ROTOR-296007 format. One record per atom (N, C-alpha, C): y, z negated, x negated; residue in three letters. Coordinates in pm, 1 decimal. Each point is the difference from the previous one (the first is absolute). Example, Ala and Ser with C-alpha at 12.3 -4.5 7.8 and 13.67 -1.06 7.14 Angstrom:
ROTOR-296007
VEXMAR:-569.0:-780.0:-1319.0:ala $
VEXMAR:119.0:0.0:89.0:ala $
VEXMAR:120.0:0.0:-90.0:ala $
VEXMAR:105.0:72.0:35.0:ser $
VEXMAR:119.0:-6.0:-82.0:ser $
VEXMAR:109.0:-73.0:77.0:ser $
***
This chain:
ROTOR-296007
VEXMAR:2601.5:-2937.6:2035.7:met $
VEXMAR:-98.9:25.8:-102.1:met $
VEXMAR:-25.9:150.9:-7.2:met $
VEXMAR:-2.9:54.2:-119.0:ala $
VEXMAR:-20.3:144.0:-20.0:ala $
VEXMAR:-145.5:38.4:22.4:ala $
VEXMAR:-19.7:115.8:62.7:gln $
VEXMAR:-135.6:49.4:21.4:gln $
VEXMAR:-39.2:91.9:-113.9:gln $
VEXMAR:-123.4:-8.1:-40.3:thr $
VEXMAR:-47.9:88.6:-105.8:thr $
VEXMAR:-52.7:128.5:61.3:thr $
VEXMAR:10.2:107.6:-74.0:arg $
VEXMAR:-49.7:128.7:47.4:arg $
VEXMAR:-136.3:31.8:-59.4:arg $
VEXMAR:-48.0:-88.5:-85.1:ser $
VEXMAR:-130.8:21.8:-61.4:ser $
VEXMAR:-109.5:-57.9:89.2:ser $
VEXMAR:-112.4:64.8:-1.2:arg $
VEXMAR:-113.7:-40.9:82.9:arg $
VEXMAR:-128.9:16.0:-79.7:arg $
VEXMAR:-103.7:-59.9:50.4:phe $
VEXMAR:-133.0:26.8:-51.6:phe $
VEXMAR:-58.4:113.2:83.6:phe $
VEXMAR:-73.9:88.7:-65.4:val $
VEXMAR:-51.0:119.5:65.5:val $
VEXMAR:-150.0:10.4:-27.3:val $
VEXMAR:-76.9:24.0:104.4:lys $
VEXMAR:-143.4:22.8:-16.1:lys $
VEXMAR:-20.5:149.1:-21.3:lys $
VEXMAR:-63.3:36.6:-112.1:val $
VEXMAR:-19.2:140.7:-34.7:val $
VEXMAR:-147.8:29.0:-25.0:val $
VEXMAR:-34.9:130.0:5.8:arg $
VEXMAR:-136.4:43.9:-29.3:arg $
VEXMAR:6.1:98.6:-116.6:arg $
VEXMAR:-80.0:-24.6:-101.7:cys $
VEXMAR:-8.5:88.3:-115.4:cys $
VEXMAR:-58.3:134.1:43.5:cys $
VEXMAR:64.7:109.1:-40.8:glu $
VEXMAR:-47.1:133.7:36.6:glu $
VEXMAR:-131.8:34.6:-70.0:glu $
VEXMAR:-21.1:-57.3:-117.5:lys $
VEXMAR:-117.3:35.1:-79.9:lys $
VEXMAR:-127.3:-71.6:46.0:lys $
VEXMAR:5.9:-132.4:14.0:cys $
VEXMAR:-122.5:-76.4:30.9:cys $
VEXMAR:2.1:-65.8:137.5:cys $
VEXMAR:111.8:12.9:73.3:lys $
VEXMAR:15.0:-54.2:136.5:lys $
VEXMAR:8.1:-151.9:5.6:lys $
VEXMAR:20.8:-64.8:-114.6:asn $
VEXMAR:19.4:-144.0:-2.6:asn $
VEXMAR:132.0:-34.1:69.6:asn $
VEXMAR:1.8:-107.9:77.4:glu $
VEXMAR:121.5:-47.2:65.2:glu $
VEXMAR:48.7:-124.1:-71.6:glu $
VEXMAR:131.4:-3.9:-27.4:gln $
VEXMAR:57.4:-119.8:-59.8:gln $
VEXMAR:145.8:-12.9:40.9:gln $
VEXMAR:54.0:-118.5:-21.5:ile $
VEXMAR:136.9:-30.1:38.4:ile $
VEXMAR:86.5:3.7:-124.9:ile $
VEXMAR:112.8:73.9:9.5:ile $
VEXMAR:93.1:10.6:-112.0:ile $
VEXMAR:139.4:-37.3:48.5:ile $
VEXMAR:91.6:-22.3:-93.5:phe $
VEXMAR:138.8:-33.0:30.3:phe $
VEXMAR:81.5:128.7:4.9:phe $
VEXMAR:81.2:17.2:101.6:ser $
VEXMAR:74.2:125.4:18.6:ser $
VEXMAR:105.5:23.3:-108.4:ser $
VEXMAR:45.4:-105.9:-65.6:asn $
VEXMAR:99.8:12.3:-105.7:asn $
VEXMAR:-61.6:-34.1:-135.5:asn $
VEXMAR:-115.3:54.0:-28.6:ala $
VEXMAR:-69.9:-29.0:-124.8:ala $
VEXMAR:85.3:41.1:-119.6:ala $
VEXMAR:6.4:-84.4:-102.0:ser $
VEXMAR:80.0:29.2:-118.8:ser $
VEXMAR:-86.2:50.0:-115.8:ser $
VEXMAR:-130.5:5.2:20.6:thr $
VEXMAR:-92.6:57.2:-98.0:thr $
VEXMAR:-98.8:89.9:74.6:thr $
VEXMAR:-73.1:81.4:-75.0:lys $
VEXMAR:-101.4:84.4:63.5:lys $
VEXMAR:-105.4:-88.3:64.8:lys $
VEXMAR:-44.2:39.9:117.8:val $
VEXMAR:-105.7:-72.5:71.2:val $
VEXMAR:-124.2:87.9:-0.7:val $
VEXMAR:-111.8:-55.2:-46.9:phe $
VEXMAR:-124.3:74.8:-12.1:phe $
VEXMAR:-101.7:-48.6:102.0:phe $
VEXMAR:-88.5:90.1:41.0:cys $
VEXMAR:-111.1:-35.4:86.2:cys $
VEXMAR:-90.5:-96.6:-76.0:cys $
VEXMAR:-44.3:-103.4:68.1:leu $
VEXMAR:-84.7:-99.8:-64.3:leu $
VEXMAR:-142.0:50.6:-24.4:leu $
VEXMAR:-39.3:108.2:66.1:val $
VEXMAR:-135.6:53.0:-13.1:val $
VEXMAR:-5.8:113.1:-102.2:val $
VEXMAR:81.9:104.2:20.2:cys $
VEXMAR:-12.3:120.0:-84.4:cys $
VEXMAR:116.4:19.8:-97.2:cys $
VEXMAR:99.2:-88.3:2.8:lys $
VEXMAR:115.1:2.4:-91.7:lys $
VEXMAR:96.2:115.9:23.4:lys $
VEXMAR:-6.9:66.0:115.1:glu $
VEXMAR:95.0:105.7:36.5:glu $
VEXMAR:137.1:-64.8:24.7:glu $
VEXMAR:109.2:70.4:-32.3:val $
VEXMAR:134.7:-52.2:23.9:val $
VEXMAR:29.5:5.9:150.4:val $
VEXMAR:33.1:-115.0:58.2:leu $
VEXMAR:31.6:-7.2:142.4:leu $
VEXMAR:149.9:4.2:25.0:leu $
VEXMAR:78.8:-53.9:-93.9:ala $
VEXMAR:145.0:-2.5:15.6:ala $
VEXMAR:66.9:-6.8:-136.6:ala $
VEXMAR:118.0:63.2:-8.3:glu $
VEXMAR:79.3:-1.8:-123.1:glu $
VEXMAR:140.7:-47.0:33.2:glu $
VEXMAR:62.5:-77.7:-89.9:pro $
VEXMAR:135.4:-47.5:26.5:pro $
VEXMAR:99.1:115.5:2.5:pro $
VEXMAR:103.3:-13.4:83.2:ala $
VEXMAR:101.0:105.4:11.7:ala $
VEXMAR:139.0:-59.2:19.8:ala $
VEXMAR:29.5:-108.8:-68.9:gly $
VEXMAR:132.7:-59.8:10.4:gly $
VEXMAR:30.1:-56.5:136.8:gly $
VEXMAR:-87.9:-75.2:55.3:gly $
VEXMAR:12.5:-56.7:135.3:gly $
VEXMAR:-134.3:12.3:67.9:gly $
VEXMAR:-6.2:84.2:100.3:lys $
VEXMAR:-128.1:25.7:67.0:lys $
VEXMAR:-94.0:71.8:-95.3:lys $
VEXMAR:-126.1:-35.3:5.1:ala $
VEXMAR:-100.0:65.9:-84.0:ala $
VEXMAR:-44.1:130.7:63.9:ala $
VEXMAR:-34.2:97.9:-82.1:asn $
VEXMAR:-58.8:124.4:50.4:asn $
VEXMAR:-147.5:-25.7:24.0:asn $
VEXMAR:-39.0:-8.4:125.7:val $
VEXMAR:-138.4:-28.4:35.9:val $
VEXMAR:-77.0:131.4:0.9:val $
VEXMAR:-107.4:5.9:-78.8:lys $
VEXMAR:-80.0:121.4:-12.9:lys $
VEXMAR:-130.5:-8.2:78.4:lys $
VEXMAR:-16.9:-107.3:76.1:ala $
VEXMAR:-120.2:-20.3:81.0:ala $
VEXMAR:37.5:12.4:147.8:ala $
VEXMAR:-98.8:1.8:85.9:ser $
VEXMAR:22.9:5.3:144.4:ser $
VEXMAR:42.2:-137.6:50.5:ser $
VEXMAR:114.4:-5.8:65.2:val $
VEXMAR:48.2:-126.5:57.2:val $
VEXMAR:-71.9:-21.4:132.7:val $
VEXMAR:-69.7:-112.3:11.1:leu $
VEXMAR:-73.5:-32.0:122.4:leu $
VEXMAR:79.9:-89.1:92.8:leu $
VEXMAR:73.5:-95.0:-60.6:glu $
VEXMAR:67.4:-100.6:80.9:glu $
VEXMAR:112.1:-63.5:-81.3:glu $
VEXMAR:111.6:-30.3:65.1:ile $
VEXMAR:109.2:-73.6:-63.9:ile $
VEXMAR:-6.8:-143.2:50.4:ile $
VEXMAR:-16.5:-92.3:-91.0:leu $
VEXMAR:-16.2:-141.4:35.2:leu $
VEXMAR:134.8:-70.1:-7.5:leu $
VEXMAR:18.4:-101.0:81.7:ser $
VEXMAR:128.3:-71.4:-2.7:ser $
VEXMAR:-10.8:-132.9:-70.4:ser $
***
C-alpha cells in the first residue's frame, strides 16, 4: 500500500494568534477562521504555509 506524503498541520495565525488545523497539500487558499488572513496557498503539491507551524499531525 502506498504511503501519502500529505499531512494535517496545526498552525497559528500570525495576525490574531488563532490556532487551526489545515491540510499540508491544500489545493485552494486557506484562510484564518477568525480574521480571514491567508494561512496557506496552493503551490502545485505542498501548500506554501504562511502561518507558524506548531505541530505536524499524523
